[in-house]
C-alpha positions, 0 to 999 in steps of 0.5 A: 446459866451463863455469867461474865465477870468482866466489863461489857462493851456496847454503844448506848443512846438514850436513858430516862433515869427511871426505876422501871424501864419497859421495852415499849419505850425502847423499841429500837433495842427490841433485837439485841446485838448479836454476840454481846454476851459471849464476845471473843469466847473461847472454845469449850473444853472437851473430855476433861474432868475439871473446869479450866482456869483452876476452878474445880468441876462440881463432880461428874459432868452429867447425872441422870434424872432423880440425881441430887440437884446440887447447883454447885454455887450456881443457884439463883443466889450466885454472886454477880460482881459489879459490872457483871451479869448472870442469866438463866436460860430456858429453851423449849419446843413442843412435841408437834414442833409447832410451838416454842418459847424462850425465857431468860432471867437476867441479874445484870441485864446484859442487853440493856442500854441502861445497864451499859450506860450505868457501867460508863457513868458509875463505878462500881455498877450494880447488876441488881439494879438492872434485872429482867425476864425476857420471854419469847413465845412463837408458833403457828398461832402467833408470836409474843416478845416481852422484856421489862427492865426493873430495879433492885426493889423488884428483885428477890432471890435465894438459892432456889427462887428468883423473883423479878417483878411479877414473874418467878422461877423456883425449884421445888423439892421434887427436882422440878423448876416452876416458872410463873410468867406475868409480863407485858409484850411489845410492840403491842402491849398484850399480857404474857402470862402463864406457868411452865413446869420443867423436869430435868431428864439429865442434870449438869454438874460441871462448870466450864470456863468459856473465855480465855481470861476466866471471866465467863462461865457456863453451866448446862444445868439441865441439857435434857428436860421435859416441859409442860406449858400452860399459858393463859395469855396467849391461851396455849397448852403443850408439852415438849422438850426443853433445855 
């Protein structure tokens, strides 16, 4: 869970003004600029019981499986200030190491040229009008990549649930995260659809300030987890390790 509250910088070219911006229309941006989300980030603290910058940690650094899942203000309803962003990142690898995936849910699409242009044109710029689910699936059977940016009307969120367009992330009462994916890949339009179930083995309970000016925070919510992957398109099924 990574968040930056300050202004983000980046060159922008082209803007169609629409409410729904599919990645097909901007293939020149299919590979995001490296380092944009954590530009000039400082080193992580080590061996401390409190987050730096005066922000209290949420208790001990890590808890074991079955401990109380207290998101400590970093649930899906976390406040995102004008011009800022929040993201929730999932990375997974199959037990046979032949398949993997990454899912990133954005409120304030940090790699979006449209959001960058909005920040230049308007003050304040609304992060909830630039939301997206980025999905990358890779393995021996082929790769798919999807990222469609959507507006405020496509966003619903509370502490435990985040819905962006037809895709949804939700915590249930059993301390399991379910991710329902329904996106369209680029550059060849193909459906990316399926369900992920992530069960934390270790839960993070500390928030780290990783920028010296206190505008960028990181929380490893589940640094160790198990994942069950059931994809309808492309058709794949596997279990593995996740973060």
